[in-house]
C-alpha positions in Angstrom: -20.9 -22.6 21.9 -17.1 -22.1 21.9 -16.7 -22.3 18.2 -19.5 -19.8 17.6 -17.9 -17.3 19.8 -14.5 -17.9 18.2 -16.0 -17.6 14.7 -17.6 -14.2 15.8 -14.3 -13.0 17.1 -12.5 -14.0 13.8 -15.2 -12.3 11.8 -14.9 -9.0 13.9 -11.2 -8.9 13.5 -11.1 -9.6 9.8 -14.1 -8.8 7.6 -15.6 -6.2 10.0 -12.3 -4.3 10.3 -10.9 -4.3 6.7 -9.7 -1.0 7.0 -6.7 -2.0 9.3 -5.6 -4.5 6.7 -5.9 -2.0 3.8 -4.1 0.6 5.6 -1.3 -2.0 6.5 -0.9 -2.7 2.8 -1.2 0.8 1.6 1.7 1.7 3.8 3.9 -0.4 1.7 2.8 0.8 -1.8 -0.3 2.2 -3.6 -2.8 -0.5 -4.7 -6.0 -0.9 -6.6 -8.9 -2.9 -5.2 -8.4 -6.3 -6.7 -4.6 -6.0 -5.6 -5.7 -5.3 -2.1 -7.9 -8.5 -2.0 -5.2 -10.5 -3.5 -2.7 -9.4 -0.9 -5.1 -9.7 2.0 -5.6 -13.4 1.0 -1.8 -14.0 0.7 -0.7 -12.2 3.8 -3.7 -12.7 6.2 -5.2 -15.9 5.0 -8.9 -14.6 4.5 -10.6 -13.7 1.2 -12.8 -10.6 1.5 -15.2 -10.3 -1.5 -14.4 -7.4 -3.9 -17.5 -5.4 -3.5 -17.1 -5.0 0.3 -13.5 -3.9 -0.3 -14.8 -1.1 -2.5 -17.4 -0.2 0.1 -14.8 0.0 2.7 -12.4 2.0 0.3 -15.1 4.4 -0.4 -15.8 5.0 3.4 -12.1 5.4 4.2 -11.9 7.9 1.2 -14.8 9.9 2.7 -13.1 9.9 6.1 -9.7 11.0 4.5 -7.9 7.9 5.7 -6.8 7.2 2.0 -6.8 9.1 -1.3 -7.6 7.9 -4.8 -5.3 8.7 -7.5 -5.8 7.8 -11.1 -3.3 5.9 -13.2 -3.1 6.0 -17.0 -4.9 8.9 -18.2 -3.4 8.5 -21.7 -4.4 6.4 -24.6 -1.1 4.4 -24.6 -2.0 3.0 -21.1 -5.5 1.4 -21.3 -5.4 0.2 -17.7 -6.9 3.2 -16.1 -7.0 2.0 -12.5 -7.8 3.8 -9.4 -4.9 3.3 -7.0 -5.2 4.2 -3.4 -2.7 5.7 -1.1 -2.8 6.1 2.7 -3.0 9.7 4.1 -1.2 11.1 7.2 -4.6 10.9 9.0 -5.0 7.3 7.9 -1.5 6.3 9.3 -2.4 8.2 12.7 -5.8 6.4 12.9 -4.1 3.1 12.1 -1.6 3.4 14.8 -4.2 4.4 17.3 -6.1 1.2 16.4 -3.1 -0.9 16.7 -2.3 0.6 20.2 -5.9 0.0 21.4 -5.6 -3.8 20.0 -2.3 -4.0 21.8 -3.6 -2.7 25.1 -6.5 -5.1 25.0 -4.3 -7.9 24.3 -2.1 -7.2 27.2 -5.2 -6.9 29.5 -6.7 -10.1 28.3 -3.5 -12.0 28.4 -2.6 -10.9 31.8 -0.7 -13.9 33.4 -1.7 -12.7 37.0 -5.4 -12.8 36.3 -7.7 -15.2 38.0 -7.7 -18.7 36.5 -10.8 -21.0 37.0 
C-alpha cells in the first residue's frame, strides 16, 4: 500500500503538473516542445511523452500562461519551430503555485506535530 500511495504522489507532482516544470524552464529561455521534454528529463529525472507536453502547452497558451512565437519564417531557415515564452501572468501563477507547495510542505513537515 505505501508504494502505491507514494507512486500516486510522484505522478501528481510530476506528470499531472507539467505546467510547473514548463514555466520553470521557460523562465530561463524560449524553448520548443521536444527541447522542453529533453530538459525535464535531464533536470527532473522523469520523461513525459511528447504528446502530453503539447497538450499542456496548448492549454497553457489558452490560459495565457505562455505565448507561442514562430522561428524561421524565411527560406534560409528550414527549421520553422514554434518556441514558447512565459508571460507575466504565467510567472505570477508559477510563483503562486510554488508558494502553495512551500506552505503545504511546511505544514506537513511540522516537527512539533504528533508522532505515532
